[in-house]
C-alpha positions in Angstrom: 0.0 0.0 0.0 1.5 3.3 -1.0 1.2 6.5 0.8 -0.3 9.2 -1.5 0.0 12.0 0.9 2.1 15.0 0.1 5.0 16.1 2.3 2.9 19.0 3.5 0.1 16.6 4.6 2.5 14.4 6.4 4.0 17.4 8.2 0.5 18.6 9.1 -0.3 15.1 10.5 3.0 15.1 12.5 2.2 18.5 14.0 -1.4 17.4 14.8 -0.2 14.3 16.5 2.4 16.2 18.4 -0.3 18.6 19.7 -2.5 15.7 20.7 0.4 14.1 22.5 1.2 17.3 24.3 -2.5 17.5 25.6 -2.3 13.9 26.8 1.0 14.5 28.6 -0.5 17.6 30.2 -3.5 15.6 31.4 -1.2 12.8 32.8 0.8 15.5 34.6 -2.3 16.9 36.2 -3.5 13.5 37.2 -0.3 12.4 38.9 0.4 15.8 40.6 0.4 15.3 44.4 -2.1 18.1 44.9 -4.5 16.4 42.5 -4.0 13.1 44.3 -4.7 14.7 47.7 -7.7 16.5 46.4 -9.1 13.3 45.0 -8.5 11.5 48.3 -10.1 14.3 50.3 -13.2 14.2 48.0 -13.5 10.4 48.5 -13.2 10.8 52.3 -15.8 13.6 52.2 -18.2 11.5 50.2 -17.8 8.5 52.6 -18.5 10.8 55.6 -21.5 12.2 53.9 -22.8 8.7 53.1 -22.2 7.6 56.7 -23.8 10.7 58.2 -26.8 10.2 55.9 -27.2 6.6 56.9 -27.0 7.6 60.6 -29.6 10.3 60.1 -32.0 7.9 58.5 -31.5 5.3 61.2 -32.0 7.9 64.0 -35.0 9.3 62.2 -36.5 5.9 61.9 -35.9 5.1 65.6 -37.4 8.4 66.7 -40.5 7.7 64.5 -40.8 4.3 66.0 -40.6 5.6 69.5 -43.0 8.4 68.8 -45.5 5.9 67.3 -45.4 4.0 70.7 -46.5 7.2 72.6 -48.6 9.1 70.1 -51.8 7.8 68.4 -52.3 8.2 64.6 -54.6 11.2 65.3 -51.8 13.0 67.2 -53.3 12.4 70.7 -51.0 11.0 73.4 -51.4 7.3 74.3 -51.9 7.8 78.1 -51.7 4.0 78.7 -48.1 4.2 77.6 -47.1 7.8 78.5 -48.0 7.5 82.2 -46.0 4.3 83.0 -43.1 5.7 81.1 -43.3 9.0 83.0 -43.4 7.1 86.3 -40.3 5.1 85.3 -38.4 8.2 84.3 -39.4 9.9 87.6 -38.3 6.9 89.6 -35.0 6.8 87.8 -34.4 10.5 88.5 -35.4 10.0 92.2 -32.9 7.1 92.5 -30.1 9.2 90.9 -30.9 12.1 93.2 -30.8 9.9 96.3 -27.7 8.1 95.1 -25.8 11.4 94.5 -26.8 12.8 97.9 -25.5 9.7 99.7 -22.2 9.9 97.8 -21.7 13.6 98.9 -22.0 12.7 102.6 
């Protein structure tokens, strides 16, 4: 197969390929630069933290909703049959902690 290009076309192809190669080398230089590597690592860590925080928020929100459903009826009124015993347990725990801390101070 013979090349029918003129010397000017061959020279133009060489210049074009040289320019393409320069662009590729510049891109490689940017990719392997320590600042670029650090920025990429920081972005990955930030994305991981965001994902973890999002999952934690969803889990906490679900737990709060579940607990709320135990103490509030669907119409928004409190479920006294559950609120009163829970309030008594909390009051008892506070009383025990208060008595316990007073005994330790003496």
